[in-house]
VMD Tcl script that draws the C-alpha trace (Angstrom):
set ca {
  {123.22 96.24 201.54}
  {123.34 92.98 202.28}
  {120.80 90.29 200.34}
  {118.58 90.03 203.22}
  {118.27 93.67 203.65}
  {118.07 93.88 199.28}
  {115.27 90.96 200.02}
  {113.46 93.14 202.61}
  {113.82 96.32 200.45}
  {112.08 94.45 197.60}
  {109.41 92.94 199.61}
  {108.48 96.47 201.39}
  {108.66 98.30 197.96}
  {106.41 95.43 195.83}
  {104.14 95.80 198.96}
  {103.98 99.60 199.07}
  {103.58 99.95 195.17}
  {100.24 97.70 195.42}
  {98.47 99.46 198.27}
  {99.00 102.67 196.65}
  {97.71 101.11 193.25}
  {95.22 98.30 194.15}
  {92.45 101.21 194.06}
  {93.35 102.79 190.99}
  {91.35 102.31 188.05}
  {94.82 103.62 186.20}
  {98.41 104.33 186.40}
  {99.47 107.75 186.78}
  {102.93 108.82 185.18}
  {104.51 108.46 188.71}
  {102.76 104.80 189.44}
  {104.38 103.81 185.91}
  {108.26 105.05 186.67}
  {108.00 103.73 190.13}
  {106.54 100.05 189.38}
  {109.54 100.40 186.03}
  {112.21 101.36 188.93}
  {111.17 98.94 191.18}
  {111.97 96.51 188.48}
  {114.77 97.73 186.73}
  {116.61 97.85 190.43}
  {115.13 94.38 190.98}
  {117.55 93.14 188.15}
  {120.48 95.30 188.82}
  {124.06 93.30 190.62}
  {125.06 96.79 192.05}
  {125.40 97.74 195.27}
  {125.19 101.37 196.77}
  {128.74 101.41 197.92}
  {129.67 100.22 194.32}
  {127.61 103.24 192.81}
  {129.18 105.71 194.99}
  {132.29 104.67 194.33}
  {132.40 104.59 190.64}
  {130.27 107.54 190.14}
  {132.32 109.66 192.66}
  {135.54 108.54 190.55}
  {133.67 109.28 187.12}
  {132.80 113.10 188.42}
  {136.28 113.57 189.38}
  {137.23 112.66 185.60}
  {134.26 114.53 183.79}
  {135.63 117.73 185.97}
  {138.83 116.99 184.51}
  {137.65 117.27 181.04}
  {138.28 113.81 180.68}
  {135.31 112.80 178.91}
  {136.56 109.47 177.50}
  {137.55 108.33 180.74}
  {134.43 109.48 182.56}
  {132.06 107.54 180.09}
  {134.26 104.06 180.33}
  {134.10 104.73 184.82}
  {130.46 104.82 184.35}
  {130.13 101.66 181.42}
  {131.48 99.29 184.88}
  {128.02 99.75 186.16}
  {125.68 97.09 185.36}
  {122.93 98.19 182.67}
  {125.13 101.42 181.52}
  {126.06 102.01 178.22}
  {127.04 105.78 176.92}
  {123.57 107.50 176.47}
  {123.32 106.51 180.54}
  {126.55 107.44 180.85}
  {125.97 110.78 179.19}
  {122.57 111.18 181.17}
  {124.63 110.82 184.35}
  {127.38 113.54 183.47}
  {125.00 116.07 182.01}
  {122.61 115.97 184.96}
  {125.84 116.60 187.14}
  {127.43 119.00 184.65}
  {124.90 120.46 182.45}
  {127.14 123.24 181.69}
  {129.38 120.97 180.49}
  {128.40 117.77 179.11}
  {125.36 116.43 176.87}
  {123.16 113.82 176.43}
  {124.01 111.46 173.38}
  {120.71 110.64 171.90}
  {119.70 109.31 168.14}
  {117.32 111.82 167.51}
  {119.50 114.90 168.31}
  {122.27 112.83 165.82}
  {120.38 113.05 163.39}
  {119.47 116.59 163.77}
  {123.24 117.39 163.44}
  {123.36 115.18 160.10}
  {125.58 112.72 161.57}
  {123.35 109.42 161.16}
  {126.89 108.06 160.39}
  {127.85 108.06 163.66}
  {124.35 106.45 165.25}
  {126.00 102.75 164.00}
  {128.44 102.96 167.05}
  {127.05 105.57 169.40}
  {126.14 103.32 172.03}
  {129.87 101.24 172.88}
  {132.18 104.00 171.28}
  {133.15 106.34 173.95}
  {134.89 107.67 171.21}
  {131.98 109.04 169.13}
  {130.43 110.24 172.38}
  {133.57 112.78 172.34}
  {133.53 113.84 169.06}
  {129.64 114.30 169.44}
  {130.49 116.37 172.79}
  {132.99 118.51 171.42}
  {130.45 119.03 168.24}
  {127.78 120.20 171.11}
  {130.41 122.20 173.45}
  {131.35 124.29 169.92}
  {128.04 124.75 167.92}
  {125.92 125.69 171.35}
  {128.91 128.46 171.60}
  {128.46 129.59 167.68}
  {125.16 130.07 168.76}
  {125.48 131.61 172.28}
  {123.57 129.31 173.75}
  {124.06 127.00 176.79}
  {125.14 123.77 176.28}
  {121.35 122.09 177.66}
  {119.82 124.60 175.63}
  {121.09 124.04 172.74}
  {120.68 120.06 173.11}
  {117.49 120.15 174.09}
  {116.02 121.93 171.10}
  {118.33 120.30 168.86}
  {116.23 117.12 170.67}
  {112.88 119.22 170.46}
  {113.83 119.35 166.74}
  {113.37 123.31 167.17}
  {117.11 124.12 165.31}
}
mol new
graphics top color blue
foreach p $ca { graphics top sphere $p radius 0.5 }
foreach p [lrange $ca 0 end-1] q [lrange $ca 1 end] { graphics top cylinder $p $q radius 0.2 }
display resetview
């Protein structure tokens, strides 16, 4: 999308959102997310081609279980830190990748990893390998195990 198309999109999207909320007394969850995402997109310097290129390369690395390399590739996108990168990989490959989160680290008794989990791909790799081992030993799918830790059920 070139600059003119982007500016046109922002103008139109603003108007569309405005039309959908102007007569409401409050915002729905969907309205809130749409406004939030509008602002986040407005502040991103990424274009769609670059996002496609980076995610394709990351997904190929992830398929080959090159954890650190896949995370590092996603970190090339503006505004992406390890928690977002891990979420992208978990959404694409929920059987192989888990979302890193402070609450899950605490549930795993890994508070010492909290100091650098936002920026250190090696911490994510240690986390992911631990999550895979733990979920396997419990006979659970990785995503189910992660969710239960997140929800405080384990």
